[in-house]
N, CA, C, O and the ligand as a Tripos MOL2 file, in Angstrom:
@<TRIPOS>MOLECULE
protein
  313   311    79     0     0
PROTEIN
NO_CHARGES

@<TRIPOS>ATOM
      1 N         -42.6710  -21.4210   26.3090 N.3       1 MET1
      2 CA        -42.5580  -20.9060   24.9490 C.3       1 MET1
      3 C         -43.7280  -19.9800   24.6530 C.2       1 MET1
      4 O         -44.8750  -20.4180   24.5650 O.2       1 MET1
      5 N         -43.4360  -18.7500   24.5060 N.am      2 THR2
      6 CA        -44.4870  -17.7850   24.2210 C.3       2 THR2
      7 C         -44.5450  -17.4570   22.7440 C.2       2 THR2
      8 O         -45.5470  -16.9300   22.2630 O.2       2 THR2
      9 N         -43.4790  -17.7640   22.0210 N.am      3 GLY3
     10 CA        -43.4540  -17.4220   20.6050 C.3       3 GLY3
     11 C         -43.1520  -15.9660   20.3890 C.2       3 GLY3
     12 O         -43.2650  -15.4580   19.2740 O.2       3 GLY3
     13 N         -42.7680  -15.2890   21.4490 N.am      4 GLU4
     14 CA        -42.4740  -13.8680   21.2860 C.3       4 GLU4
     15 C         -41.0210  -13.5630   21.6350 C.2       4 GLU4
     16 O         -40.6910  -12.4950   22.1520 O.2       4 GLU4
     17 N         -40.1970  -14.5050   21.3450 N.am      5 GLU5
     18 CA        -38.7840  -14.2860   21.6470 C.3       5 GLU5
     19 C         -38.2090  -13.2130   20.7410 C.2       5 GLU5
     20 O         -38.3840  -13.2300   19.5220 O.2       5 GLU5
     21 N         -37.5420  -12.3130   21.3570 N.am      6 GLN6
     22 CA        -36.9170  -11.2510   20.5720 C.3       6 GLN6
     23 C         -35.4360  -11.2090   20.9020 C.2       6 GLN6
     24 O         -35.0290  -11.4870   22.0300 O.2       6 GLN6
     25 N         -34.6590  -10.8680   19.9330 N.am      7 PRO7
     26 CA        -33.2180  -10.7610   20.2030 C.3       7 PRO7
     27 C         -32.9600   -9.6210   21.1710 C.2       7 PRO7
     28 O         -33.5260   -8.5350   21.0380 O.2       7 PRO7
     29 N         -32.1010   -9.8790   22.1470 N.am      8 GLN8
     30 CA        -31.8360   -8.8710   23.1570 C.3       8 GLN8
     31 C         -30.9280   -7.7660   22.6190 C.2       8 GLN8
     32 O         -31.0370   -6.6020   23.0040 O.2       8 GLN8
     33 N         -30.0600   -8.1520   21.7490 N.am      9 THR9
     34 CA        -29.1700   -7.1470   21.1740 C.3       9 THR9
     35 C         -29.2130   -7.2470   19.6600 C.2       9 THR9
     36 O         -29.4140   -8.3250   19.0990 O.2       9 THR9
     37 N         -29.0300   -6.1550   19.0340 N.am     10 THR10
     38 CA        -28.9810   -6.1460   17.5760 C.3      10 THR10
     39 C         -27.5500   -6.4240   17.1360 C.2      10 THR10
     40 O         -26.6420   -5.6150   17.3270 O.2      10 THR10
     41 N         -27.3920   -7.5700   16.5560 N.am     11 VAL11
     42 CA        -26.0530   -7.9510   16.1070 C.3      11 VAL11
     43 C         -25.9320   -7.6680   14.6170 C.2      11 VAL11
     44 O         -26.6870   -8.2180   13.8150 O.2      11 VAL11
     45 N         -25.0140   -6.8390   14.2540 N.am     12 PRO12
     46 CA        -24.8340   -6.5860   12.8220 C.3      12 PRO12
     47 C         -24.3220   -7.8240   12.1260 C.2      12 PRO12
     48 O         -23.5630   -8.6000   12.7070 O.2      12 PRO12
     49 N         -24.7230   -8.0140   10.9060 N.am     13 PRO13
     50 CA        -24.2480   -9.1880   10.1610 C.3      13 PRO13
     51 C         -22.7280   -9.1510   10.0190 C.2      13 PRO13
     52 O         -22.1370   -8.1260    9.6800 O.2      13 PRO13
     53 N         -22.1320  -10.2760   10.2830 N.am     14 VAL14
     54 CA        -20.6740  -10.3480   10.2130 C.3      14 VAL14
     55 C         -20.2720  -10.6430    8.7860 C.2      14 VAL14
     56 O         -20.6710  -11.6450    8.1940 O.2      14 VAL14
     57 N         -19.4940   -9.7680    8.2670 N.am     15 ARG15
     58 CA        -18.9870   -9.9740    6.9120 C.3      15 ARG15
     59 C         -17.4770   -9.8680    6.9270 C.2      15 ARG15
     60 O         -16.8910   -9.1530    7.7390 O.2      15 ARG15
     61 N         -16.8840  -10.5680    6.0470 N.am     16 SER16
     62 CA        -15.4460  -10.4060    5.9010 C.3      16 SER16
     63 C         -15.2110   -9.3450    4.8290 C.2      16 SER16
     64 O         -15.1390   -9.6330    3.6350 O.2      16 SER16
     65 N         -15.0990   -8.1380    5.2940 N.am     17 VAL17
     66 CA        -14.9220   -7.0210    4.3660 C.3      17 VAL17
     67 C         -13.4470   -6.8920    4.0270 C.2      17 VAL17
     68 O         -12.6120   -6.7270    4.9160 O.2      17 VAL17
     69 N         -13.1340   -6.9670    2.7630 N.am     18 PRO18
     70 CA        -11.7360   -6.7690    2.3810 C.3      18 PRO18
     71 C         -11.3080   -5.3390    2.6940 C.2      18 PRO18
     72 O         -12.0620   -4.3850    2.5030 O.2      18 PRO18
     73 N         -10.1000   -5.2240    3.1720 N.am     19 VAL19
     74 CA         -9.5990   -3.8940    3.5090 C.3      19 VAL19
     75 C          -9.4590   -3.0780    2.2310 C.2      19 VAL19
     76 O          -8.7330   -3.4590    1.3130 O.2      19 VAL19
     77 N         -10.1440   -1.9790    2.1870 N.am     20 PRO20
     78 CA        -10.0520   -1.1530    0.9760 C.3      20 PRO20
     79 C          -8.6810   -0.5030    0.8500 C.2      20 PRO20
     80 O          -8.3290    0.4160    1.5900 O.2      20 PRO20
     81 N          -7.9430   -1.0000   -0.0890 N.am     21 VAL21
     82 CA         -6.6060   -0.4610   -0.3220 C.3      21 VAL21
     83 C          -6.5200   -0.0370   -1.7770 C.2      21 VAL21
     84 O          -6.9700   -0.7500   -2.6740 O.2      21 VAL21
     85 N          -5.9560    1.0930   -1.9900 N.am     22 GLN22
     86 CA         -5.8850    1.5940   -3.3560 C.3      22 GLN22
     87 C          -4.5310    2.2280   -3.6040 C.2      22 GLN22
     88 O          -4.0040    2.9830   -2.7870 O.2      22 GLN22
     89 N          -3.9950    1.8950   -4.7480 N.am     23 LEU23
     90 CA         -2.7530    2.5310   -5.1720 C.3      23 LEU23
     91 C          -3.0990    3.7220   -6.0580 C.2      23 LEU23
     92 O          -3.9670    3.6380   -6.9270 O.2      23 LEU23
     93 N          -2.4260    4.7980   -5.8300 N.am     24 ALA24
     94 CA         -2.7050    5.9810   -6.6400 C.3      24 ALA24
     95 C          -1.4240    6.7670   -6.8350 C.2      24 ALA24
     96 O          -0.5910    6.8500   -5.9310 O.2      24 ALA24
     97 N          -1.2700    7.3360   -7.9970 N.am     25 PRO25
     98 CA         -0.1100    8.1970   -8.2060 C.3      25 PRO25
     99 C          -0.2500    9.4650   -7.4020 C.2      25 PRO25
    100 O          -1.3430   10.0160   -7.2750 O.2      25 PRO25
    101 N           0.8560    9.9250   -6.8630 N.am     26 GLY26
    102 CA          0.8160   11.1280   -6.0490 C.3      26 GLY26
    103 C           0.6170   12.3750   -6.8850 C.2      26 GLY26
    104 O           0.7820   12.3630   -8.1050 O.2      26 GLY26
    105 N           0.2660   13.4290   -6.2160 N.am     27 ALA27
    106 CA          0.0190   14.6860   -6.9160 C.3      27 ALA27
    107 C           1.3120   15.4390   -7.1940 C.2      27 ALA27
    108 O           1.2940   16.5290   -7.7660 O.2      27 ALA27
    109 N           2.4260   14.8580   -6.7900 N.am     28 ASP28
    110 CA          3.7030   15.5530   -6.9440 C.3      28 ASP28
    111 C           4.4340   15.1290   -8.2060 C.2      28 ASP28
    112 O           5.6610   15.2060   -8.2690 O.2      28 ASP28
    113 N           3.7000   14.6890   -9.1970 N.am     29 TRP29
    114 CA          4.3510   14.2150  -10.4170 C.3      29 TRP29
    115 C           4.9850   15.4000  -11.1490 C.2      29 TRP29
    116 O           4.5830   16.5540  -11.0030 O.2      29 TRP29
    117 N           5.9780   15.0550  -11.9260 N.am     30 ARG30
    118 CA          6.7180   16.0810  -12.6480 C.3      30 ARG30
    119 C           7.2120   15.5150  -13.9680 C.2      30 ARG30
    120 O           7.2290   14.3000  -14.1680 O.2      30 ARG30
    121 N           7.6020   16.3800  -14.8380 N.am     31 ILE31
    122 CA          8.1550   15.9670  -16.1210 C.3      31 ILE31
    123 C           9.6660   15.9120  -15.9890 C.2      31 ILE31
    124 O          10.2960   16.8610  -15.5220 O.2      31 ILE31
    125 N          10.2370   14.7960  -16.4020 N.am     32 GLU32
    126 CA         11.6780   14.6270  -16.2790 C.3      32 GLU32
    127 C          12.3070   14.3780  -17.6410 C.2      32 GLU32
    128 O          11.6250   14.1160  -18.6320 O.2      32 GLU32
    129 N          13.6040   14.4660  -17.6530 N.am     33 TRP33
    130 CA         14.3890   14.2300  -18.8570 C.3      33 TRP33
    131 C          14.5350   12.7390  -19.0800 C.2      33 TRP33
    132 O          14.9290   12.0040  -18.1750 O.2      33 TRP33
    133 N          14.2180   12.2930  -20.2820 N.am     34 CYS34
    134 CA         14.4080   10.8860  -20.6210 C.3      34 CYS34
    135 C          15.7160   10.7420  -21.3840 C.2      34 CYS34
    136 O          15.9090   11.3590  -22.4310 O.2      34 CYS34
    137 N          16.6040    9.9280  -20.8500 N.am     35 GLU35
    138 CA         17.9150    9.7400  -21.4850 C.3      35 GLU35
    139 C          17.7880    9.0580  -22.8370 C.2      35 GLU35
    140 O          18.5630    9.3360  -23.7520 O.2      35 GLU35
    141 N          16.8360    8.1880  -22.9620 N.am     36 ALA36
    142 CA         16.6790    7.4420  -24.2110 C.3      36 ALA36
    143 C          16.1230    8.3190  -25.3230 C.2      36 ALA36
    144 O          16.5620    8.2290  -26.4700 O.2      36 ALA36
    145 N          15.1740    9.1510  -24.9900 N.am     37 CYS37
    146 CA         14.5300    9.9860  -26.0030 C.3      37 CYS37
    147 C          15.2280   11.3200  -26.1910 C.2      37 CYS37
    148 O          14.9900   12.0180  -27.1770 O.2      37 CYS37
    149 N          16.0740   11.6680  -25.2630 N.am     38 LYS38
    150 CA         16.7120   12.9870  -25.2830 C.3      38 LYS38
    151 C          15.6540   14.0830  -25.3120 C.2      38 LYS38
    152 O          15.7400   15.0460  -26.0740 O.2      38 LYS38
    153 N          14.6680   13.9030  -24.4670 N.am     39 ALA39
    154 CA         13.5890   14.8860  -24.4340 C.3      39 ALA39
    155 C          12.8910   14.8240  -23.0780 C.2      39 ALA39
    156 O          13.0430   13.8640  -22.3230 O.2      39 ALA39
    157 N          12.1450   15.8430  -22.8010 N.am     40 PHE40
    158 CA         11.3640   15.8540  -21.5610 C.3      40 PHE40
    159 C          10.0390   15.1480  -21.8040 C.2      40 PHE40
    160 O           8.9840   15.7720  -21.9070 O.2      40 PHE40
    161 N          10.1290   13.8450  -21.8890 N.am     41 THR41
    162 CA          8.9330   13.0580  -22.1760 C.3      41 THR41
    163 C           8.5990   12.1000  -21.0420 C.2      41 THR41
    164 O           7.6780   11.2910  -21.1540 O.2      41 THR41
    165 N           9.3470   12.1940  -19.9560 N.am     42 ARG42
    166 CA          9.1900   11.2420  -18.8720 C.3      42 ARG42
    167 C           8.3900   11.8760  -17.7430 C.2      42 ARG42
    168 O           8.6860   12.9830  -17.2930 O.2      42 ARG42
    169 N           7.3810   11.1580  -17.3010 N.am     43 LEU43
    170 CA          6.6230   11.6020  -16.1380 C.3      43 LEU43
    171 C           7.0440   10.7570  -14.9480 C.2      43 LEU43
    172 O           7.1980    9.5410  -15.0650 O.2      43 LEU43
    173 N           7.2250   11.3930  -13.8200 N.am     44 ALA44
    174 CA          7.6410   10.6650  -12.6300 C.3      44 ALA44
    175 C           6.9710   11.2670  -11.4150 C.2      44 ALA44
    176 O           6.6690   12.4590  -11.3670 O.2      44 ALA44
    177 N           6.7490   10.4110  -10.4400 N.am     45 GLY45
    178 CA          6.1270   10.8750   -9.2010 C.3      45 GLY45
    179 C           6.1730    9.7800   -8.1680 C.2      45 GLY45
    180 O           6.7880    8.7350   -8.3780 O.2      45 GLY45
    181 N           5.5380   10.0170   -7.0790 N.am     46 SER46
    182 CA          5.5200    9.0250   -6.0170 C.3      46 SER46
    183 C           4.2270    8.2160   -6.1000 C.2      46 SER46
    184 O           3.1900    8.7020   -6.5510 O.2      46 SER46
    185 N           4.3260    6.9760   -5.6530 N.am     47 MET47
    186 CA          3.1620    6.1010   -5.6350 C.3      47 MET47
    187 C           2.5980    6.0460   -4.2220 C.2      47 MET47
    188 O           3.3130    5.7390   -3.2690 O.2      47 MET47
    189 N           1.3380    6.3390   -4.1000 N.am     48 LEU48
    190 CA          0.7180    6.3930   -2.7810 C.3      48 LEU48
    191 C          -0.1470    5.1670   -2.5560 C.2      48 LEU48
    192 O          -0.7800    4.6480   -3.4750 O.2      48 LEU48
    193 N          -0.1560    4.7240   -1.3240 N.am     49 LEU49
    194 CA         -1.0330    3.6310   -0.9210 C.3      49 LEU49
    195 C          -2.1180    4.2060   -0.0210 C.2      49 LEU49
    196 O          -1.8460    4.6930    1.0760 O.2      49 LEU49
    197 N          -3.3510    4.1390   -0.5090 N.am     50 LEU50
    198 CA         -4.4630    4.7050    0.2360 C.3      50 LEU50
    199 C          -5.1590    3.5850    1.0060 C.2      50 LEU50
    200 O          -5.6410    2.6160    0.4200 O.2      50 LEU50
    201 N          -5.2010    3.7350    2.3130 N.am     51 THR51
    202 CA         -5.8960    2.7490    3.1400 C.3      51 THR51
    203 C          -6.8190    3.4860    4.0950 C.2      51 THR51
    204 O          -6.8580    4.7160    4.1180 O.2      51 THR51
    205 N          -7.5440    2.7370    4.8640 N.am     52 THR52
    206 CA         -8.4540    3.3640    5.8160 C.3      52 THR52
    207 C          -7.6980    4.0680    6.9320 C.2      52 THR52
    208 O          -8.2370    4.9420    7.6110 O.2      52 THR52
    209 N          -6.4400    3.6740    7.1130 N.am     53 SER53
    210 CA         -5.6570    4.2820    8.1880 C.3      53 SER53
    211 C          -4.8720    5.4890    7.7120 C.2      53 SER53
    212 O          -4.2430    6.1790    8.5140 O.2      53 SER53
    213 N          -4.9020    5.7460    6.4220 N.am     54 GLY54
    214 CA         -4.1950    6.9330    5.9600 C.3      54 GLY54
    215 C          -3.5190    6.7120    4.6290 C.2      54 GLY54
    216 O          -3.7600    5.7260    3.9330 O.2      54 GLY54
    217 N          -2.6870    7.6350    4.3060 N.am     55 VAL55
    218 CA         -1.9680    7.5980    3.0340 C.3      55 VAL55
    219 C          -0.4880    7.4540    3.3110 C.2      55 VAL55
    220 O           0.0690    8.1570    4.1550 O.2      55 VAL55
    221 N           0.1440    6.5440    2.6000 N.am     56 SER56
    222 CA          1.5720    6.3870    2.7730 C.3      56 SER56
    223 C           2.2260    6.2360    1.4110 C.2      56 SER56
    224 O           1.6420    5.6900    0.4760 O.2      56 SER56
    225 N           3.4380    6.7290    1.3240 N.am     57 THR57
    226 CA          4.1850    6.6160    0.0780 C.3      57 THR57
    227 C           4.8960    5.2750    0.0450 C.2      57 THR57
    228 O           5.6680    4.9550    0.9480 O.2      57 THR57
    229 N           4.6410    4.4990   -0.9800 N.am     58 VAL58
    230 CA          5.2040    3.1570   -1.0410 C.3      58 VAL58
    231 C           6.2460    3.0150   -2.1280 C.2      58 VAL58
    232 O           6.9030    1.9780   -2.2240 O.2      58 VAL58
    233 N           6.4060    4.0200   -2.9340 N.am     59 GLY59
    234 CA          7.3980    3.8910   -3.9810 C.3      59 GLY59
    235 C           7.3030    5.0310   -4.9590 C.2      59 GLY59
    236 O           6.7240    6.0810   -4.6790 O.2      59 GLY59
    237 N           7.8800    4.8010   -6.1030 N.am     60 ALA60
    238 CA          7.8790    5.8380   -7.1290 C.3      60 ALA60
    239 C           7.5470    5.2070   -8.4630 C.2      60 ALA60
    240 O           7.7680    4.0150   -8.6750 O.2      60 ALA60
    241 N           7.0280    5.9980   -9.3360 N.am     61 TRP61
    242 CA          6.7240    5.5050  -10.6730 C.3      61 TRP61
    243 C           7.3260    6.4690  -11.6780 C.2      61 TRP61
    244 O           7.5670    7.6400  -11.3860 O.2      61 TRP61
    245 N           7.5580    5.9470  -12.8550 N.am     62 ALA62
    246 CA          8.0560    6.7770  -13.9470 C.3      62 ALA62
    247 C           7.5360    6.1970  -15.2460 C.2      62 ALA62
    248 O           7.4620    4.9790  -15.4130 O.2      62 ALA62
    249 N           7.1900    7.0490  -16.1310 N.am     63 TRP63
    250 CA          6.6010    6.6020  -17.3890 C.3      63 TRP63
    251 C           6.9870    7.5760  -18.4870 C.2      63 TRP63
    252 O           6.7800    8.7840  -18.3770 O.2      63 TRP63
    253 N           7.5480    7.0250  -19.5360 N.am     64 CYS64
    254 CA          7.9290    7.8640  -20.6700 C.3      64 CYS64
    255 C           6.9030    7.6750  -21.7760 C.2      64 CYS64
    256 O           6.5700    6.5480  -22.1430 O.2      64 CYS64
    257 N           6.4210    8.7520  -22.2860 N.am     65 GLU65
    258 CA          5.3630    8.6570  -23.2880 C.3      65 GLU65
    259 C           5.8580    8.0730  -24.6040 C.2      65 GLU65
    260 O           5.0600    7.6350  -25.4330 O.2      65 GLU65
    261 N           7.1720    8.0660  -24.7960 N.am     66 ILE66
    262 CA          7.7270    7.4780  -26.0080 C.3      66 ILE66
    263 C           8.1940    6.0480  -25.7410 C.2      66 ILE66
    264 O           7.7790    5.1160  -26.4300 O.2      66 ILE66
    265 N           9.0580    5.8790  -24.7400 N.am     67 CYS67
    266 CA          9.6480    4.5660  -24.4660 C.3      67 CYS67
    267 C           8.6040    3.5540  -23.9940 C.2      67 CYS67
    268 O           8.6530    2.3790  -24.3580 O.2      67 CYS67
    269 N           7.6890    4.0130  -23.2050 N.am     68 ASP68
    270 CA          6.7610    3.0920  -22.5550 C.3      68 ASP68
    271 C           5.4310    2.9860  -23.2780 C.2      68 ASP68
    272 O           4.4390    2.5290  -22.7090 O.2      68 ASP68
    273 N           5.4140    3.4050  -24.5200 N.am     69 ASP69
    274 CA          4.1940    3.2770  -25.3000 C.3      69 ASP69
    275 C           4.5090    2.4650  -26.5520 C.2      69 ASP69
    276 O           4.9170    3.0370  -27.5620 O.2      69 ASP69
    277 N           4.3320    1.1560  -26.5090 N.am     70 PRO70
    278 CA          4.7130    0.2840  -27.6150 C.3      70 PRO70
    279 C           3.9830    0.6380  -28.9090 C.2      70 PRO70
    280 O           4.5670    0.5510  -29.9890 O.2      70 PRO70
    281 N           2.7590    1.0220  -28.8150 N.am     71 ALA71
    282 CA          1.9900    1.3480  -30.0140 C.3      71 ALA71
    283 C           2.5900    2.5490  -30.7210 C.2      71 ALA71
    284 O           2.5970    2.6350  -31.9490 O.2      71 ALA71
    285 N           3.0930    3.4700  -29.9190 N.am     72 ASP72
    286 CA          3.6630    4.6740  -30.4930 C.3      72 ASP72
    287 C           4.9660    4.3590  -31.2150 C.2      72 ASP72
    288 O           5.2800    4.9680  -32.2380 O.2      72 ASP72
    289 N           5.7220    3.4070  -30.6780 N.am     73 GLN73
    290 CA          6.9910    3.0510  -31.2960 C.3      73 GLN73
    291 C           6.7730    2.4200  -32.6680 C.2      73 GLN73
    292 O           7.5490    2.6550  -33.5950 O.2      73 GLN73
    293 N           5.7410    1.6370  -32.7920 N.am     74 GLU74
    294 CA          5.4700    0.9630  -34.0580 C.3      74 GLU74
    295 C           5.1500    1.9760  -35.1420 C.2      74 GLU74
    296 O           5.5610    1.8150  -36.2910 O.2      74 GLU74
    297 N           4.4430    2.9850  -34.7910 N.am     75 ASP75
    298 CA          3.9480    3.9220  -35.8020 C.3      75 ASP75
    299 C           4.9690    4.9790  -36.2140 C.2      75 ASP75
    300 O           4.8300    5.6180  -37.2570 O.2      75 ASP75
    301 N           5.9820    5.1530  -35.3940 N.am     76 ARG76
    302 CA          6.8580    6.2830  -35.6510 C.3      76 ARG76
    303 C           8.1350    5.8810  -36.3770 C.2      76 ARG76
    304 O           9.2150    6.3370  -36.0040 O.2      76 ARG76
    305 N           8.0460    5.0650  -37.3730 N.am     77 ARG77
    306 CA          9.2370    4.7050  -38.1200 C.3      77 ARG77
    307 C           9.4530    5.7160  -39.2340 C.2      77 ARG77
    308 O           8.6080    5.8850  -40.1120 O.2      77 ARG77
    309 N          10.5590    6.3610  -39.1840 N.am     78 VAL78
    310 CA         10.8140    7.3870  -40.2040 C.3      78 VAL78
    311 C          11.9570    6.9140  -41.0870 C.2      78 VAL78
    312 O          12.3480    7.6160  -42.0190 O.2      78 VAL78
    313 ZN         11.8450    7.9150  -23.3380 Zn       79 ZN79
@<TRIPOS>BOND
     1     1     2 1
     2     2     3 1
     3     3     4 2
     4     3     5 am
     5     5     6 1
     6     6     7 1
     7     7     8 2
     8     7     9 am
     9     9    10 1
    10    10    11 1
    11    11    12 2
    12    11    13 am
    13    13    14 1
    14    14    15 1
    15    15    16 2
    16    15    17 am
    17    17    18 1
    18    18    19 1
    19    19    20 2
    20    19    21 am
    21    21    22 1
    22    22    23 1
    23    23    24 2
    24    23    25 am
    25    25    26 1
    26    26    27 1
    27    27    28 2
    28    27    29 am
    29    29    30 1
    30    30    31 1
    31    31    32 2
    32    31    33 am
    33    33    34 1
    34    34    35 1
    35    35    36 2
    36    35    37 am
    37    37    38 1
    38    38    39 1
    39    39    40 2
    40    39    41 am
    41    41    42 1
    42    42    43 1
    43    43    44 2
    44    43    45 am
    45    45    46 1
    46    46    47 1
    47    47    48 2
    48    47    49 am
    49    49    50 1
    50    50    51 1
    51    51    52 2
    52    51    53 am
    53    53    54 1
    54    54    55 1
    55    55    56 2
    56    55    57 am
    57    57    58 1
    58    58    59 1
    59    59    60 2
    60    59    61 am
    61    61    62 1
    62    62    63 1
    63    63    64 2
    64    63    65 am
    65    65    66 1
    66    66    67 1
    67    67    68 2
    68    67    69 am
    69    69    70 1
    70    70    71 1
    71    71    72 2
    72    71    73 am
    73    73    74 1
    74    74    75 1
    75    75    76 2
    76    75    77 am
    77    77    78 1
    78    78    79 1
    79    79    80 2
    80    79    81 am
    81    81    82 1
    82    82    83 1
    83    83    84 2
    84    83    85 am
    85    85    86 1
    86    86    87 1
    87    87    88 2
    88    87    89 am
    89    89    90 1
    90    90    91 1
    91    91    92 2
    92    91    93 am
    93    93    94 1
    94    94    95 1
    95    95    96 2
    96    95    97 am
    97    97    98 1
    98    98    99 1
    99    99   100 2
   100    99   101 am
   101   101   102 1
   102   102   103 1
   103   103   104 2
   104   103   105 am
   105   105   106 1
   106   106   107 1
   107   107   108 2
   108   107   109 am
   109   109   110 1
   110   110   111 1
   111   111   112 2
   112   111   113 am
   113   113   114 1
   114   114   115 1
   115   115   116 2
   116   115   117 am
   117   117   118 1
   118   118   119 1
   119   119   120 2
   120   119   121 am
   121   121   122 1
   122   122   123 1
   123   123   124 2
   124   123   125 am
   125   125   126 1
   126   126   127 1
   127   127   128 2
   128   127   129 am
   129   129   130 1
   130   130   131 1
   131   131   132 2
   132   131   133 am
   133   133   134 1
   134   134   135 1
   135   135   136 2
   136   135   137 am
   137   137   138 1
   138   138   139 1
   139   139   140 2
   140   139   141 am
   141   141   142 1
   142   142   143 1
   143   143   144 2
   144   143   145 am
   145   145   146 1
   146   146   147 1
   147   147   148 2
   148   147   149 am
   149   149   150 1
   150   150   151 1
   151   151   152 2
   152   151   153 am
   153   153   154 1
   154   154   155 1
   155   155   156 2
   156   155   157 am
   157   157   158 1
   158   158   159 1
   159   159   160 2
   160   159   161 am
   161   161   162 1
   162   162   163 1
   163   163   164 2
   164   163   165 am
   165   165   166 1
   166   166   167 1
   167   167   168 2
   168   167   169 am
   169   169   170 1
   170   170   171 1
   171   171   172 2
   172   171   173 am
   173   173   174 1
   174   174   175 1
   175   175   176 2
   176   175   177 am
   177   177   178 1
   178   178   179 1
   179   179   180 2
   180   179   181 am
   181   181   182 1
   182   182   183 1
   183   183   184 2
   184   183   185 am
   185   185   186 1
   186   186   187 1
   187   187   188 2
   188   187   189 am
   189   189   190 1
   190   190   191 1
   191   191   192 2
   192   191   193 am
   193   193   194 1
   194   194   195 1
   195   195   196 2
   196   195   197 am
   197   197   198 1
   198   198   199 1
   199   199   200 2
   200   199   201 am
   201   201   202 1
   202   202   203 1
   203   203   204 2
   204   203   205 am
   205   205   206 1
   206   206   207 1
   207   207   208 2
   208   207   209 am
   209   209   210 1
   210   210   211 1
   211   211   212 2
   212   211   213 am
   213   213   214 1
   214   214   215 1
   215   215   216 2
   216   215   217 am
   217   217   218 1
   218   218   219 1
   219   219   220 2
   220   219   221 am
   221   221   222 1
   222   222   223 1
   223   223   224 2
   224   223   225 am
   225   225   226 1
   226   226   227 1
   227   227   228 2
   228   227   229 am
   229   229   230 1
   230   230   231 1
   231   231   232 2
   232   231   233 am
   233   233   234 1
   234   234   235 1
   235   235   236 2
   236   235   237 am
   237   237   238 1
   238   238   239 1
   239   239   240 2
   240   239   241 am
   241   241   242 1
   242   242   243 1
   243   243   244 2
   244   243   245 am
   245   245   246 1
   246   246   247 1
   247   247   248 2
   248   247   249 am
   249   249   250 1
   250   250   251 1
   251   251   252 2
   252   251   253 am
   253   253   254 1
   254   254   255 1
   255   255   256 2
   256   255   257 am
   257   257   258 1
   258   258   259 1
   259   259   260 2
   260   259   261 am
   261   261   262 1
   262   262   263 1
   263   263   264 2
   264   263   265 am
   265   265   266 1
   266   266   267 1
   267   267   268 2
   268   267   269 am
   269   269   270 1
   270   270   271 1
   271   271   272 2
   272   271   273 am
   273   273   274 1
   274   274   275 1
   275   275   276 2
   276   275   277 am
   277   277   278 1
   278   278   279 1
   279   279   280 2
   280   279   281 am
   281   281   282 1
   282   282   283 1
   283   283   284 2
   284   283   285 am
   285   285   286 1
   286   286   287 1
   287   287   288 2
   288   287   289 am
   289   289   290 1
   290   290   291 1
   291   291   292 2
   292   291   293 am
   293   293   294 1
   294   294   295 1
   295   295   296 2
   296   295   297 am
   297   297   298 1
   298   298   299 1
   299   299   300 2
   300   299   301 am
   301   301   302 1
   302   302   303 1
   303   303   304 2
   304   303   305 am
   305   305   306 1
   306   306   307 1
   307   307   308 2
   308   307   309 am
   309   309   310 1
   310   310   311 1
   311   311   312 2
@<TRIPOS>SUBSTRUCTURE
     1 MET1         2 RESIDUE 1 A MET
     2 THR2         6 RESIDUE 1 A THR
     3 GLY3        10 RESIDUE 1 A GLY
     4 GLU4        14 RESIDUE 1 A GLU
     5 GLU5        18 RESIDUE 1 A GLU
     6 GLN6        22 RESIDUE 1 A GLN
     7 PRO7        26 RESIDUE 1 A PRO
     8 GLN8        30 RESIDUE 1 A GLN
     9 THR9        34 RESIDUE 1 A THR
    10 THR10       38 RESIDUE 1 A THR
    11 VAL11       42 RESIDUE 1 A VAL
    12 PRO12       46 RESIDUE 1 A PRO
    13 PRO13       50 RESIDUE 1 A PRO
    14 VAL14       54 RESIDUE 1 A VAL
    15 ARG15       58 RESIDUE 1 A ARG
    16 SER16       62 RESIDUE 1 A SER
    17 VAL17       66 RESIDUE 1 A VAL
    18 PRO18       70 RESIDUE 1 A PRO
    19 VAL19       74 RESIDUE 1 A VAL
    20 PRO20       78 RESIDUE 1 A PRO
    21 VAL21       82 RESIDUE 1 A VAL
    22 GLN22       86 RESIDUE 1 A GLN
    23 LEU23       90 RESIDUE 1 A LEU
    24 ALA24       94 RESIDUE 1 A ALA
    25 PRO25       98 RESIDUE 1 A PRO
    26 GLY26      102 RESIDUE 1 A GLY
    27 ALA27      106 RESIDUE 1 A ALA
    28 ASP28      110 RESIDUE 1 A ASP
    29 TRP29      114 RESIDUE 1 A TRP
    30 ARG30      118 RESIDUE 1 A ARG
    31 ILE31      122 RESIDUE 1 A ILE
    32 GLU32      126 RESIDUE 1 A GLU
    33 TRP33      130 RESIDUE 1 A TRP
    34 CYS34      134 RESIDUE 1 A CYS
    35 GLU35      138 RESIDUE 1 A GLU
    36 ALA36      142 RESIDUE 1 A ALA
    37 CYS37      146 RESIDUE 1 A CYS
    38 LYS38      150 RESIDUE 1 A LYS
    39 ALA39      154 RESIDUE 1 A ALA
    40 PHE40      158 RESIDUE 1 A PHE
    41 THR41      162 RESIDUE 1 A THR
    42 ARG42      166 RESIDUE 1 A ARG
    43 LEU43      170 RESIDUE 1 A LEU
    44 ALA44      174 RESIDUE 1 A ALA
    45 GLY45      178 RESIDUE 1 A GLY
    46 SER46      182 RESIDUE 1 A SER
    47 MET47      186 RESIDUE 1 A MET
    48 LEU48      190 RESIDUE 1 A LEU
    49 LEU49      194 RESIDUE 1 A LEU
    50 LEU50      198 RESIDUE 1 A LEU
    51 THR51      202 RESIDUE 1 A THR
    52 THR52      206 RESIDUE 1 A THR
    53 SER53      210 RESIDUE 1 A SER
    54 GLY54      214 RESIDUE 1 A GLY
    55 VAL55      218 RESIDUE 1 A VAL
    56 SER56      222 RESIDUE 1 A SER
    57 THR57      226 RESIDUE 1 A THR
    58 VAL58      230 RESIDUE 1 A VAL
    59 GLY59      234 RESIDUE 1 A GLY
    60 ALA60      238 RESIDUE 1 A ALA
    61 TRP61      242 RESIDUE 1 A TRP
    62 ALA62      246 RESIDUE 1 A ALA
    63 TRP63      250 RESIDUE 1 A TRP
    64 CYS64      254 RESIDUE 1 A CYS
    65 GLU65      258 RESIDUE 1 A GLU
    66 ILE66      262 RESIDUE 1 A ILE
    67 CYS67      266 RESIDUE 1 A CYS
    68 ASP68      270 RESIDUE 1 A ASP
    69 ASP69      274 RESIDUE 1 A ASP
    70 PRO70      278 RESIDUE 1 A PRO
    71 ALA71      282 RESIDUE 1 A ALA
    72 ASP72      286 RESIDUE 1 A ASP
    73 GLN73      290 RESIDUE 1 A GLN
    74 GLU74      294 RESIDUE 1 A GLU
    75 ASP75      298 RESIDUE 1 A ASP
    76 ARG76      302 RESIDUE 1 A ARG
    77 ARG77      306 RESIDUE 1 A ARG
    78 VAL78      310 RESIDUE 1 A VAL
    79 ZN79       313 GROUP 0 **** ****
């Protein structure tokens, strides 16, 4: 025992890193016709899944600024 033992290799600390995955709306969104509102108030596009291995389209999203906004519906009683 010399007291000068040194690690032979540098071992990085092992961590369980969660895979960074992120959902993001695609850049191909567009304004669509909403049947309920009878207006072009609907936004639609593709939903992208961003991972370390790349980007993949996992679905589509759609959102109407009138139908899908409950607060707006409450206020707009005429
Ligand atoms: Zn609508």
